[in-house]
C-alpha positions in Angstrom: 27.2 -46.0 -46.5 25.9 -42.5 -47.1 24.4 -41.3 -43.8 23.0 -37.8 -43.5 23.4 -36.0 -40.2 20.3 -34.1 -39.2 21.6 -32.6 -36.0 24.8 -32.7 -34.0 26.2 -31.0 -30.9 28.7 -32.1 -28.3 26.2 -34.5 -26.7 23.8 -35.8 -29.3 23.9 -37.0 -32.9 20.7 -37.4 -34.9 21.0 -39.2 -38.2 18.7 -39.9 -41.1 18.6 -43.7 -41.2 18.1 -45.2 -44.7 15.7 -48.1 -45.2 17.3 -51.5 -45.5 20.0 -50.9 -42.9 20.0 -52.7 -39.5 20.7 -50.5 -36.5 23.0 -52.9 -34.5 24.6 -56.3 -35.2 22.6 -59.5 -34.4 25.7 -61.5 -33.3 25.8 -63.4 -36.6 27.8 -60.9 -38.7 31.3 -59.8 -38.3 31.8 -56.5 -36.3 34.3 -54.0 -37.6 37.0 -52.4 -35.5 37.1 -48.6 -35.4 40.9 -48.5 -35.9 40.5 -50.1 -39.3 39.3 -47.0 -41.0 40.0 -48.0 -44.6 38.1 -48.2 -47.8 38.0 -51.9 -47.5 35.9 -51.9 -44.3 32.4 -53.2 -45.0 29.7 -51.4 -43.1 26.7 -53.6 -42.4 24.9 -51.7 -39.6 24.4 -48.2 -38.2 26.6 -49.4 -35.3 29.4 -50.1 -37.8 29.0 -46.5 -39.2 29.1 -45.0 -35.7 32.3 -46.9 -34.7 34.0 -46.0 -37.9 33.2 -42.3 -37.8 33.0 -41.8 -34.0 35.4 -44.3 -32.4 35.2 -42.5 -29.1 31.6 -43.8 -28.7 32.8 -47.4 -28.5 31.9 -47.8 -24.8 29.0 -45.4 -24.7 25.6 -47.0 -24.0 24.6 -50.5 -22.9 25.3 -53.7 -24.8 22.6 -56.1 -25.8 23.0 -59.7 -24.6 22.3 -62.5 -27.1 22.6 -66.2 -27.2 23.8 -67.6 -30.5 24.5 -71.3 -30.8 24.6 -71.7 -27.1 27.2 -69.0 -26.8 26.5 -65.9 -24.7 27.4 -62.7 -26.6 27.4 -59.1 -25.6 26.9 -56.8 -28.7 28.0 -53.2 -28.2 25.6 -50.5 -29.4 27.7 -47.4 -29.4 25.6 -44.5 -28.2 22.4 -46.0 -29.6 19.5 -45.2 -27.3 16.6 -46.6 -29.4 16.2 -48.4 -32.7 14.3 -48.5 -35.9 13.4 -51.6 -37.8 15.6 -52.5 -40.7 13.2 -51.3 -43.4 12.0 -48.2 -41.5 13.7 -44.9 -42.5 14.0 -41.7 -40.6 15.3 -40.0 -37.4 17.6 -42.0 -35.1 19.2 -40.5 -32.0 22.7 -41.4 -30.8 24.3 -40.2 -27.5 27.9 -39.1 -27.7 28.7 -39.7 -24.0 27.4 -41.9 -21.2 25.8 -39.1 -19.2 23.7 -38.1 -22.2 22.9 -41.7 -23.0 21.4 -42.1 -19.5 19.6 -38.7 -19.9 17.9 -39.8 -23.1 17.2 -43.3 -21.9 15.3 -41.8 -19.0 13.2 -39.8 -21.4 12.4 -42.8 -23.5 11.5 -45.0 -20.5 9.2 -42.3 -19.1 7.5 -41.6 -22.5 8.7 -38.0 -22.5 9.9 -38.2 -26.0 7.4 -37.4 -28.8 7.7 -39.4 -32.0 5.9 -38.9 -35.2 5.7 -41.4 -38.0 4.2 -41.5 -41.5 2.9 -44.6 -43.2 0.9 -45.9 -46.0 -1.6 -48.6 -45.0 -4.0 -51.0 -46.7 -7.6 -50.0 -46.9 -9.6 -46.8 -46.0 -9.0 -46.1 -42.3 -12.1 -44.6 -40.8 -11.9 -41.1 -39.2 -11.5 -41.3 -35.5 -14.5 -40.2 -33.3 -14.2 -36.6 -32.3 -13.0 -36.4 -28.7 -11.4 -33.6 -26.7 -9.5 -36.2 -24.7 -7.7 -37.6 -27.7 -7.5 -34.4 -29.7 -9.5 -36.0 -32.5 -6.9 -38.8 -32.9 -7.6 -42.4 -33.2 -6.3 -44.4 -30.2 -5.2 -48.0 -30.2 -4.6 -49.1 -26.6 -3.9 -52.8 -26.8 -1.1 -54.6 -25.1 1.5 -56.4 -27.2 3.3 -59.7 -26.7 5.3 -62.2 -28.7 3.4 -64.2 -31.4 2.7 -67.8 -30.7 3.0 -68.7 -34.3 6.1 -66.8 -35.5 9.1 -66.2 -33.3 10.0 -63.1 -35.3 6.6 -61.4 -34.8 4.5 -59.8 -32.2 0.7 -59.8 -31.6 -1.7 -57.3 -30.0 -4.5 -58.7 -27.8 -5.5 -62.3 -28.1 -3.0 -64.8 -29.3 0.0 -63.0 -27.7 2.3 -64.8 -25.4 2.9 -63.5 -21.9 4.3 -61.2 -20.8 2.0 -58.6 -22.4 3.3 -55.0 -22.3 1.1 -51.9 -22.4 1.1 -50.3 -25.8 -0.6 -47.2 -27.0 -0.6 -45.7 -30.5 -2.5 -42.6 -31.6 -3.0 -41.7 -35.3 -4.8 -39.4 -37.7 -5.7 -40.0 -41.4 -4.0 -37.6 -43.7 -5.6 -38.9 -46.9 -7.3 -41.8 -48.6 -6.8 -42.9 -52.2 -7.3 -45.6 -54.8 -4.7 -47.4 -56.9 -6.8 -46.9 -60.1 -4.1 -48.2 -62.4 -4.2 -51.7 -60.9 -7.9 -51.7 -60.1 -8.9 -54.1 -62.9 -11.5 -56.2 -60.9 -14.7 -55.5 -59.1 -13.1 -55.9 -55.7 -12.1 -52.2 -55.3 -11.5 -52.5 -51.6 -8.3 -54.4 -52.4 -7.0 -51.3 -54.1 -7.8 -48.8 -51.3 -5.1 -47.2 -49.2 -4.7 -44.6 -46.5 -1.9 -42.2 -45.7 -1.6 -41.8 -41.9 0.4 -40.1 -39.3 1.1 -42.1 -36.1 2.2 -41.1 -32.6 3.4 -44.1 -30.5 3.1 -43.2 -26.8 5.0 -46.3 -25.8 8.1 -47.8 -27.5 7.4 -51.5 -28.1 9.0 -53.5 -30.8 7.1 -53.3 -34.1 4.4 -51.3 -32.2 2.9 -49.3 -35.1 3.1 -52.3 -37.4 1.3 -54.6 -34.9 -1.3 -52.0 -34.0 -2.2 -51.2 -37.6 -2.6 -54.9 -38.3 -4.8 -55.1 -35.2 -7.3 -52.7 -36.7 -7.1 -54.5 -40.0 -5.0 -51.9 -41.8 -1.4 -53.3 -41.9 1.4 -51.1 -43.2 1.9 -51.4 -47.0 4.5 -54.0 -48.0 5.1 -55.1 -44.4 7.0 -58.4 -44.8 5.7 -59.7 -41.4 2.3 -58.3 -40.9 0.6 -57.8 -44.2 -0.7 -61.4 -44.4 -1.7 -62.4 -47.9 -1.8 -58.8 -49.2 0.6 -58.1 -52.0 3.4 -55.5 -52.2 1.8 -52.3 -53.3 2.2 -48.7 -54.4 5.6 -49.5 -55.8 6.9 -49.8 -52.2 9.4 -52.6 -52.1 10.0 -52.1 -48.4 8.0 -51.4 -45.3 6.1 -48.1 -45.9 7.0 -46.6 -42.5 9.1 -43.5 -41.9 10.2 -41.9 -38.7 9.3 -38.3 -39.5 10.4 -36.4 -36.3 11.5 -36.8 -32.7 11.1 -34.1 -30.0 13.2 -34.4 -26.9 14.9 -32.4 -24.2 18.6 -31.5 -24.5 20.9 -31.7 -21.5 20.6 -27.9 -21.1 16.8 -28.2 -20.7 15.9 -26.9 -24.1 13.3 -28.8 -26.2 14.6 -29.9 -29.6 12.7 -31.3 -32.6 14.6 -33.1 -35.3 12.9 -33.9 -38.6 13.7 -36.2 -41.4 12.5 -35.3 -44.9 10.3 -37.8 -46.6 12.4 -40.3 -48.6 12.2 -40.6 -52.3 9.8 -43.7 -52.3 7.3 -41.8 -50.1 7.5 -38.7 -52.3 6.9 -40.9 -55.4 3.7 -42.4 -54.0 2.5 -39.0 -53.0 3.2 -37.5 -56.4 1.6 -40.5 -58.2 -1.5 -40.8 -56.1 -2.1 -37.7 -54.0 -0.8 -34.8 -56.1 
């Protein structure tokens, strides 16, 4: 697994997570042992990569408790403070010691960390109403809960199972464009897309994906939330990228780590927006 390091010091590691890689095990796959550092070791998750390259982080962080086949399991997440969905690419923070883990965890819990995402979504997203309070950003302020229809999914507003959790996403529209090459019928709205930048103010599971579907503009090629819409723009994976994270270092300095747009994003931009 080729993982690019975006930033590293004695306390924090920031990596560029590729799309298609799970952050931590789900309890169903075999977990590697850090002492087995050989070419034969198969790395399935970001946690595997961390254990292999930073074995001292083995006991950093907090395990996740799962129940698999009536068996209680504790899955270690070495230094991992937050997560990205499997198909989401971009910046991921990892704490290199327990003190820093708790320091970063407090920032995430109190919404002190600023996250910026880029996404392609279906349809033309309307410009948000100008407002000094929102800095001309669109605001989706709708609580999120588990879906009643699909155990894997979440829902915003009606139809969500209790407990509902406060969820706020702000966004701006960077561009709108048509897929002229595939627009062979009269229903042109089916070939309209928007390029957006999103700023989640809370950190709920699938938050941006659920909120964009809530306003009828699901993320392109989203396997869970696009409904009957087809894969589009040549994106074979969820068109969502964690562009940057801004946080406080243990010494009090503010740090922003950015992840370059991946190849598939650049290809869409070159094809449709250049």
